[in-house]
C-alpha positions in Angstrom: -30.1 -2.2 0.4 -26.8 -1.0 2.0 -26.6 -1.5 5.7 -24.1 0.9 7.4 -24.6 3.3 4.5 -23.3 6.5 6.3 -19.9 5.0 7.3 -16.8 5.4 5.4 -17.2 2.4 3.2 -21.0 2.7 2.9 -20.9 6.2 1.6 -18.6 5.2 -1.3 -20.5 2.0 -1.9 -23.9 3.7 -2.3 -22.4 6.1 -4.8 -20.8 3.3 -6.8 -24.0 1.3 -6.9 -26.1 4.3 -7.9 -23.7 5.1 -10.8 -24.1 1.5 -11.9 -27.8 1.8 -12.2 -29.0 0.2 -8.9 -32.1 1.5 -7.0 -30.5 1.9 -3.5 -31.9 2.1 0.0 -29.3 3.5 2.4 -29.8 2.1 5.8 -28.0 3.3 9.0 -28.6 3.7 12.7 -29.4 7.4 12.2 -31.1 7.1 8.8 -28.8 9.9 7.5 -27.7 10.8 4.0 -24.5 11.8 2.3 -24.7 15.1 0.4 -23.2 13.6 -2.7 -26.0 11.0 -3.1 -28.7 11.7 -5.6 -32.2 12.5 -4.3 -33.7 9.1 -5.4 -31.5 7.2 -2.9 -33.9 6.3 -0.1 -32.7 6.5 3.5 -33.9 4.3 6.3 -33.2 3.9 10.0 -31.9 0.5 11.0 -30.5 -0.6 14.4 -28.3 -3.6 13.7 -28.7 -4.9 17.3 -32.5 -5.2 16.7 -32.9 -8.6 15.0 -36.2 -7.7 13.5 -34.9 -4.4 11.9 -33.3 -5.8 8.7 -36.5 -7.7 7.8 -38.6 -4.7 8.5 -36.6 -2.4 6.2 -36.3 -5.0 3.4 -40.0 -5.7 3.4 -41.0 -7.9 0.5 -37.4 -8.3 -0.6 -34.5 -6.9 -2.6 -32.0 -8.2 -5.1 -28.8 -7.5 -3.1 -28.0 -6.7 0.5 -24.6 -5.0 1.1 -23.7 -5.3 4.7 -20.8 -3.1 5.9 -21.3 -3.5 9.6 -21.9 -7.2 10.2 -20.0 -8.9 13.0 -20.5 -12.4 14.4 -22.9 -15.2 14.1 -25.9 -13.2 15.3 -25.7 -10.7 12.5 -25.1 -13.6 10.1 -28.3 -15.2 11.2 -30.2 -11.9 10.6 -29.1 -12.3 7.0 -29.6 -16.0 6.6 -33.2 -15.5 7.9 -33.8 -13.3 4.9 -32.6 -15.8 2.3 -36.1 -16.2 0.9 -36.4 -12.5 0.3 -32.8 -11.6 -0.8 -31.2 -12.5 -4.1 -27.6 -12.3 -2.9 -25.4 -10.5 -0.4 -22.0 -8.7 -0.3 -20.5 -8.5 3.2 -17.4 -6.8 4.5 -15.0 -9.0 6.5 -11.4 -8.4 7.4 -7.8 -9.7 6.7 -7.6 -10.1 10.5 -9.3 -13.4 10.1 -6.0 -15.0 8.9 -3.8 -17.1 11.0 -0.3 -18.2 10.1 0.9 -21.7 10.0 2.1 -21.5 13.7 -1.3 -20.5 14.9 -0.5 -16.8 15.3 -2.9 -14.0 14.2 -3.8 -10.5 15.0 -5.2 -11.6 18.4 -1.7 -12.9 19.5 0.3 -9.9 18.4 0.7 -8.5 21.9 2.4 -11.7 23.0 6.2 -12.3 22.8 6.9 -13.3 19.2 3.2 -13.3 18.7 2.9 -11.4 15.4 2.0 -13.7 12.6 4.3 -14.5 9.7 2.0 -14.8 6.7 2.9 -15.9 3.2 3.6 -13.0 0.9 1.1 -12.4 -0.6 -1.7 -14.0 1.5 -4.1 -16.1 -0.6 -7.8 -16.6 0.5 -6.9 -20.3 1.1 -4.7 -19.3 4.1 -6.1 -20.8 7.3 -8.2 -18.6 9.6 -8.6 -18.3 13.4 -11.3 -20.3 15.1 -14.8 -18.8 15.0 -16.1 -17.4 18.3 -17.5 -14.4 20.1 -14.4 -13.2 22.0 -12.6 -11.0 19.5 -13.1 -9.0 16.4 -11.3 -11.6 14.3 -13.1 -14.6 15.7 -16.5 -12.9 15.2 -15.7 -12.1 11.6 -14.8 -15.8 11.0 -18.1 -16.9 12.7 -19.9 -14.4 10.4 -18.1 -15.9 7.3 -18.8 -19.5 8.3 -22.6 -19.0 8.8 -23.0 -17.2 5.5 -20.9 -19.5 3.4 -22.8 -22.5 4.8 -25.9 -21.3 2.9 -24.2 -21.6 -0.4 -26.7 -21.1 -3.2 -29.6 -20.3 -0.8 -28.0 -16.9 -0.3 -25.0 -16.4 -2.5 -22.6 -14.2 -0.4 -19.4 -12.5 -1.4 -17.3 -11.8 1.7 -14.7 -9.1 1.1 -11.7 -9.4 3.4 -10.6 -5.7 3.7 -7.1 -4.6 4.6 -6.2 -1.3 6.4 -9.1 0.8 5.3 -8.5 4.5 4.5 -10.4 7.4 3.2 -12.7 10.2 4.3 -15.0 9.7 7.4 -12.6 7.2 8.9 -12.9 7.1 12.7 -9.4 5.7 13.1 -7.3 7.0 10.2 -3.8 5.7 10.5 -2.6 8.7 8.4 -3.3 10.8 11.5 0.0 9.7 12.9 1.9 11.7 10.2 -0.7 14.4 9.6 -0.8 15.6 13.2 3.0 15.6 13.5 3.3 17.7 10.4 0.7 20.1 11.8 2.5 20.3 15.1 5.8 21.1 13.3 7.5 17.8 14.3 10.1 17.3 11.6 11.8 14.2 13.1 9.9 10.9 13.4 11.0 7.5 14.7 10.2 4.5 12.6 10.9 1.0 14.0 11.7 -2.1 11.8 13.8 0.2 9.6 10.7 1.9 8.2 10.0 -1.2 6.1 6.7 -2.3 7.7 4.0 -3.0 5.2 0.3 -3.4 6.0 -1.8 -3.6 2.9 -4.2 -0.6 2.7 -7.7 -0.7 1.2 -9.2 2.5 -0.1 -12.9 3.0 0.4 -13.1 3.7 -3.4 -11.5 0.3 -4.3 -13.8 -1.4 -1.7 -16.8 0.3 -3.3 -15.7 -1.0 -6.7 -15.4 -4.5 -5.4 -18.9 -4.1 -3.9 -20.3 -2.9 -7.2 -18.7 -5.8 -9.1 -19.8 -8.5 -6.6 -23.4 -7.1 -6.6 -23.6 -7.7 -10.3 -21.9 -11.2 -10.1 -23.5 -13.1 -7.2 -21.6 -16.0 -5.8 -20.6 -17.8 -2.6 -17.0 -16.9 -2.0 -14.3 -15.0 0.0 -12.1 -12.5 -1.7 -9.3 -10.3 -0.4 -10.1 -6.6 -0.8 -7.1 -4.3 -0.9 -5.3 -1.6 -3.0 -3.0 -2.5 -5.8 0.0 -1.4 -3.8 1.3 -1.9 -0.3 3.7 1.0 0.5 6.1 0.8 3.4 5.5 3.0 6.4 8.4 5.2 5.4 6.9 5.6 1.9 3.5 6.5 3.4 5.1 9.2 5.6 7.0 10.7 2.6 3.8 10.7 0.5 1.9 12.5 3.3 4.7 15.0 3.5 4.4 15.7 -0.2 0.7 16.4 0.1 1.3 18.7 3.0 4.3 20.4 1.5 6.8 19.6 4.3 10.1 17.7 4.7 10.7 15.3 7.6 13.6 13.3 8.8 13.1 9.6 9.5 15.0 8.2 12.4 15.1 4.5 11.5 15.4 1.9 14.2 16.0 -1.7 13.5 13.7 -3.9 15.5 10.6 -3.0 17.5 9.7 0.5 18.9 12.6 1.5 21.2 10.4 2.6 24.1 6.7 2.7 25.1 4.8 5.3 23.1 7.9 6.0 20.9 7.8 5.1 17.2 4.8 2.7 17.5 3.0 3.8 14.3 -0.3 2.2 13.3 1.5 0.5 10.4 4.6 -0.7 12.3 4.6 -4.5 12.1 7.6 -6.9 12.3 6.4 -8.9 9.3 4.5 -7.8 6.2 0.7 -8.2 5.8 0.2 -8.2 2.0 -2.8 -9.8 0.3 -3.1 -11.6 -3.0 -5.7 -9.8 -5.2 -5.6 -12.2 -8.2 -8.8 -14.0 -7.1 -10.8 -10.8 -7.2 -9.3 -10.0 -10.6 -10.2 -13.4 -11.9 -13.7 -13.8 -10.4 -15.0 -10.3 -10.6 -12.9 -8.6 -13.3 -11.7 -6.3 -10.6 -9.3 -3.5 -11.5 -8.5 -0.9 -8.8 -9.9 2.5 -9.4 -7.3 4.4 -7.3 -3.8 3.9 -5.9 -2.9 4.8 -2.3 -1.0 8.0 -3.0 -3.8 9.3 -5.2 -6.2 9.3 -2.4 -4.0 11.1 0.2 -5.1 14.6 -0.6 -8.8 13.9 0.4 -7.7 11.8 3.4 -5.4 14.5 4.7 -8.0 17.2 4.1 -10.6 15.1 6.0 -8.2 14.7 9.0 -7.4 18.4 9.0 -11.1 19.3 9.1 -11.7 16.9 11.9 -8.8 18.2 14.0 -9.6 21.9 13.5 -9.7 23.5 16.9 -9.9 20.2 18.8 -7.7 17.9 20.8 -7.0 14.8 18.7 -8.4 12.6 21.5 -11.7 14.4 21.3 -11.7 14.4 17.5 -10.7 10.7 17.2 -11.7 8.8 20.4 -11.7 5.5 18.6 -8.1 6.0 17.5 -7.2 6.7 21.1 -8.9 3.5 22.3 -7.3 1.4 19.6 -3.7 2.7 19.7 -3.2 4.7 22.9 -1.1 7.8 23.0 0.4 8.2 19.6 1.7 11.7 20.3 3.9 11.4 23.4 6.3 14.0 22.2 8.0 14.2 25.6 8.9 10.6 25.5 10.1 10.9 21.9 12.3 13.9 22.7 13.7 12.1 25.8 14.7 9.1 23.6 16.2 11.2 20.9 18.5 13.0 23.4 19.8 9.8 25.0 
């Protein structure tokens, strides 16, 4: 059973599992289907906030539960309560659980000098933030701790995903460049010299990790990212190539020069790059795509979503997460100073 099957990761995961020979039930809040799934994929409605819902859908049991949308100790307990009916689990976590050696993490990045300085690359042994209920990161750690505590009673592979990209994303970072190109903006301001690196994770590579982990149950945490971590300048250039345009980068050393100017979704003062050797060793993982190879479908998906709509209507989650990414008046004012 795949919980969260109609989201961006779930759609790809269902497809990968079916191709590997699994008999799949695709569970989601709406009980919908993806048009690419074969007819023998069953769909089921499942409200994750109803503690009885997972048990009801699983019924007598299943070999593997893949949980894309689990957050916090409460969702973990929904799964641990099914240990006698489930063979193993694969659960999506996040690289945001990591904390640097000075106690800084994603939750402190808005503070002065608050962005973490992780080792490059980050191993799974890197310390994490404290578990809790207050933030996305602390809830993911609470989820991990609850599930790992079961050990062999419910072998669970936790996949710490990087910056997820692909079709059906509600907050596609690529929007930053795609919309500028559509709007004819041929100059863009990139802080930190355009060298920022935030490790991406394709839905296709995540689906491959899910497939491998389903076939090799174990109690473990693994980083889940692409084979490459391009700089923000390289990402912009690759998107330009897909869209057939040429843009000029205005490189700024240091942070964004003004509010709403140059603050891209990838712009970080220190690199966030994950070590993927554990997944290679334990699962035999080999990435199925590279970042640049996936851009045509990502760009096409964004263009369809934007067609005839204000970006704030098309991507409300993006607006909530990042604020106004397209304050052209502020950009032009800074460029003319």
